[in-house]
Residue, then its C-alpha position, 0 to 999 in steps of 0.5 A: m409370546i405372552k406379555v404380562l404386566i405386574e404392578t406391585t411393591n410386594q416383591f415376594f408375591k411378584q416373584g411367586l406370581q411370575a413363577i406360576i404364570r411362567d410355568l402355566f403358559r409353558d406347560d399348558y399353552n407351550e408359550e414363552v412369557v415376558f414380564y413388564s413392571e412399568v404401567s405405561p400406555e404402551n405396556v398396557w396396550n401390549a399386555n395379555l395379562i395385567f396384575i395391579s395391586f390395589v390398596k383399599g379404596e383405590i378401585h374407585t379411582c381412575k388410572q388413565e393408562f388403562k384406557f389404552r387396554n387393548k386385550g388381555c385379562l385385568f386382575g386386581m390384587v387386594n388384601t381384603g374382599v371387594n364388593k363385586h357389585i360396586k360400579s367401578p370406573l370404565c378403565y377397570s371394566g372386566i376386572d377379576f379380583i384376587n386376594n393376595k393370600t390366595n394359595p398358588e393352585a387357586l391363583r393358577e385356576e383363576i388365571v386359567y379361567a379368566w384366560n379362557r373366558k377372555k378368548d371366548t368373548s369379543q374385545y370390549p370397546h377401549n375408545y371410551s371417554c373418561h368424561n362420563c366415567n363414575h370414578r371418584k376424585l379429590s376436590y382442589y381443597e381435598k388435594k391440598i389437605a391430602s398432600e399435607m397428610i402424606a407429609g405427616s402433618s397433623p390436622k392442627m398443623i394443616a389447619e394452621k397452615f391454611d388458616v382454617p378451623e381444625k374442624k374443617v380439616y376433620a370434615h374434609t378427611y371424613t368426606m374423603r374417607k366416605k368418598f372412597i369407603l375407608q374406615n380410618n385415616s391410615e387407610l386414607v393415607m395409604l390411598l392418597k400416597k398411591m393417588i398423589k405420586 
């Protein structure tokens, strides 16, 4: 039995991915497949394949649930290319990136390649500490600004609420964008919505 965790809001992509995986393991490996959609420590521990949808900049953040990853292949689904030389947090070690626009045959090949590679390597250590991890996080003040940005407040409104100069709000949003290698505030807000749930 192959256990697959898929976390994405794109239901069309999810259904197509499920069909590819179901057909692949039935036809090539004579295995049944069960799907999980909730990212929980138990599901992460049990999953043979994990597919997680990333927004731009999210690869620099920590997903503590992935500390519990015991086995299996981890795939990051992205809309744009990812610099493979970026040192990602420990919880994403061994990740393979797949562009959401990848055609079904190429996607199938990526899964087979990762599956065969994983079978040939020993398990990576999953008892690591987040203490020395290089993930990026928001400061206390950045979190306060982030929650206001998510709520739709303008920089002027945020400045008035916290009784600070508007330039300070702009400086913090600039710092957050640079920290996660983002181009604009819309990318920042998309990332913040996923970070602050």
